[in-house]
C-alpha positions in Angstrom: -12.5 1.9 -0.2 -10.2 2.9 2.6 -7.7 5.7 2.7 -4.2 4.8 3.8 -1.7 7.4 5.1 1.9 6.3 5.1 4.3 7.2 8.0 7.9 7.7 6.7 9.4 9.1 9.9 8.8 9.2 13.6 8.1 12.9 13.4 5.1 12.3 11.1 3.0 10.0 13.3 1.1 12.7 15.2 0.1 14.6 12.1 -0.9 11.4 10.3 -3.2 10.3 13.2 -4.7 13.8 13.4 -5.7 13.6 9.8 -7.8 10.5 10.6 -7.0 8.1 7.8 -8.8 4.7 7.7 -5.5 2.9 8.0 -1.9 3.9 8.8 1.1 2.4 6.9 4.5 2.3 8.6 7.1 2.4 5.9 9.8 0.6 8.0 12.3 0.9 5.1 12.1 4.7 5.3 11.9 5.2 9.0 15.3 5.5 10.7 16.0 2.1 12.3 17.0 3.8 15.5 13.5 5.1 15.8 11.8 1.7 15.4 11.6 0.8 19.1 10.0 4.2 19.9 7.7 3.8 17.0 6.6 0.3 18.1 5.8 1.6 21.6 3.8 4.4 20.2 1.9 2.1 17.8 0.8 -0.2 20.6 -2.7 1.4 20.8 -3.5 3.1 17.6 -7.1 4.2 16.9 -7.0 2.8 13.3 -5.6 -0.5 11.8 -1.9 -0.6 11.0 -0.1 -1.8 7.8 3.6 -2.5 8.2 5.7 -2.4 5.0 9.3 -3.1 4.1 9.7 -1.9 0.5 12.7 -3.0 -1.4 14.9 -0.7 -3.6 13.9 -2.7 -6.6 10.2 -1.8 -6.1 10.7 1.9 -5.2 11.6 1.7 -1.5 14.9 1.9 0.5 15.3 -1.6 1.8 18.4 -3.5 0.5 18.5 -6.4 2.9 17.6 -10.1 2.6 14.7 -12.2 4.0 16.4 -12.6 7.4 16.8 -8.8 7.7 13.2 -8.2 6.7 12.1 -10.7 9.3 14.0 -8.8 12.0 12.5 -5.5 10.9 9.0 -6.8 11.0 9.1 -8.8 14.2 8.5 -6.0 16.8 5.5 -4.8 14.7 3.7 -8.0 13.9 1.7 -8.0 17.2 0.6 -4.5 16.4 -0.4 -4.8 12.8 -3.6 -5.7 11.0 -1.7 -6.2 7.6 1.8 -6.9 6.5 2.8 -5.8 3.0 5.0 -8.5 1.4 6.6 -8.4 -2.0 6.9 -11.6 -3.9 10.6 -12.0 -2.9 9.5 -12.2 0.7 6.4 -14.4 0.2 8.0 -17.1 2.4 7.3 -14.9 5.4 3.5 -15.0 4.8 2.8 -18.0 7.1 4.6 -16.4 10.0 2.7 -13.2 9.5 -0.6 -15.0 9.6 0.4 -16.9 12.7 1.0 -13.5 14.3 -2.6 -12.6 13.4 -1.9 -10.4 10.4 -3.4 -10.5 6.9 -1.0 -10.2 4.0 -1.0 -7.5 1.3 0.8 -9.3 -1.5 2.4 -6.4 -3.5 4.1 -5.9 -6.8 5.4 -2.4 -7.9 6.4 -2.2 -11.6 7.9 0.7 -13.5 5.9 -0.3 -16.6 2.4 -1.4 -17.6 1.4 -5.0 -18.4 -1.0 -6.4 -20.9 -4.4 -7.5 -19.4 -3.6 -11.2 -19.5 -0.4 -10.6 -17.7 -2.1 -8.4 -15.1 -4.6 -11.2 -14.3 -1.7 -13.7 -14.1 0.2 -11.5 -11.7 -3.0 -11.1 -9.6 -3.3 -14.9 -9.3 0.3 -15.2 -8.3 0.0 -12.5 -5.6 -3.3 -14.0 -4.3 -1.6 -17.4 -4.0 0.2 -16.2 -0.9 -1.7 -13.0 0.0 -5.1 -12.0 1.2 -5.2 -8.7 -0.7 -3.2 -8.4 -4.0 -1.7 -5.0 -4.6 -0.6 -4.1 -8.1 1.1 -0.8 -8.7 1.8 0.0 -12.4 3.1 2.8 -14.5 0.7 3.6 -17.4 2.3 5.4 -20.3 -0.8 6.0 -22.4 -4.5 6.6 -22.1 -5.0 3.0 -23.3 -2.8 1.7 -20.5 -4.9 3.6 -17.9 -8.1 2.2 -19.4 -6.7 -1.3 -19.2 -5.8 -0.8 -15.5 -9.3 0.5 -14.8 -10.8 -2.5 -16.7 -8.6 -4.9 -14.8 -9.5 -3.3 -11.4 -13.2 -3.6 -12.2 -13.0 -7.2 -13.4 -10.5 -8.7 -10.9 -11.6 -10.8 -8.0 -12.1 -8.7 -4.8 -10.6 -7.6 -2.7 -7.9 -6.1 -4.8 -5.8 -2.9 -4.6 -4.4 -1.1 -7.7 -2.5 2.1 -7.9 -0.2 4.1 -10.2 3.5 5.0 -9.8 4.8 8.2 -11.2 3.1 11.5 -11.9 2.1 11.4 -15.6 -1.1 9.5 -14.9 -1.6 10.4 -11.3 -5.2 11.2 -12.0 -5.8 7.5 -12.3 -5.2 7.3 -8.5 -8.5 9.1 -8.1 -10.4 6.8 -10.5 -9.2 3.4 -9.4 -11.2 3.4 -6.1 -14.3 4.1 -8.2 -13.6 0.9 -10.2 -13.1 -1.4 -7.1 -9.6 -0.7 -5.6 -9.9 -1.4 -1.9 -7.2 1.0 -0.8 -5.9 4.4 -1.8 -2.6 5.6 -0.5 -2.5 9.3 0.4 0.2 11.6 1.8 -0.1 13.6 5.0 3.5 14.4 5.6 6.2 13.4 3.1 4.8 11.4 0.2 5.9 7.7 0.2 5.5 7.6 -3.6 5.6 10.3 -6.3 2.2 11.3 -7.5 0.3 10.7 -4.2 -2.6 13.0 -3.5 -2.9 14.3 0.0 -5.5 12.7 2.3 -7.6 15.9 2.1 -7.4 16.0 -1.7 -8.4 12.4 -2.1 -11.4 12.8 0.3 -12.5 15.8 -1.7 -12.1 13.9 -5.0 -14.1 10.9 -3.7 -16.8 13.3 -2.6 -17.0 14.9 -6.0 -16.6 11.8 -8.1 -18.4 9.2 -6.0 -22.1 8.4 -5.8 -24.2 10.8 -3.7 -24.4 9.9 0.0 -27.7 8.5 1.1 
């Protein structure tokens, strides 16, 4: 399991790097577009792998453009990135991302929970164009959370699962223990409600995880 720290503004980059996450995520939909050239220059030699993300309004982000606009936003960052996060609506961009040397995080962010059969169906759909499916759900009961944990444990790997909202944020600390490959943690401004800070997640993993050898 790797800890990912999102960058939502140019002013956050130094603090995020100082926190030493396993990966850095650039939320290009949240960073001021005028800062993108400076950010691209500063990300040319990062000490950790880079995820670039353009999150749409429909899935909790701030991007309201089309596929062409998404392509323009991503282009300067593809030579720098290890991963590109693509929602299903932008799945047609996956081949170009791979040609640039990036793996694809195929993501779906839903404001609800799905029954287990539908979760596995969504995972297959995401894996059809992505290297790492990322499913972010909103449990509304303990049974929902148990289903998400069971799905995470049983799903083909790698897989990333997470929770949106604050009601079941404790599930964010449990999902890595059941096989989620990534955990997204705040250093500066949270990129999603309910995120633990990087320091909090490290401590939770220390307390909840198996003893170190």
